[in-house]
C-alpha positions, 0 to 999 in steps of 0.5 A: 866292296872294291872299286871294280865291284859291278852293278850287279853285286850293287843291285843285290844290296843297294839298288833300291837306294838309288832312282832309275836315272841314278842307276843307269848313270852308275851303271853306265859310267862308274861301272860301265864303258862310258865317260860322263860327257859321252854318256851325256851325249848318248842320253841327250842330258847335260854333263852337269845333269849326269855329274849330279846324277853320278854324284848322288848315286855315289853319295847314297850307296856311300861309295868313296870313288 
């Protein structure tokens, strides 16, 4: 899977591996238009929380992003 993979492509195979929060961060930050800090501001989460969710999502998906 390329680094340009979309959330839709992952959803078909791996979405059940992620929690709802991890999916939201993956879709918005990894595959979407936001950076971690911007997404944190939009969702009223700390940047550390967003970073941890993204790290866990990457680990669960086995992606080397």
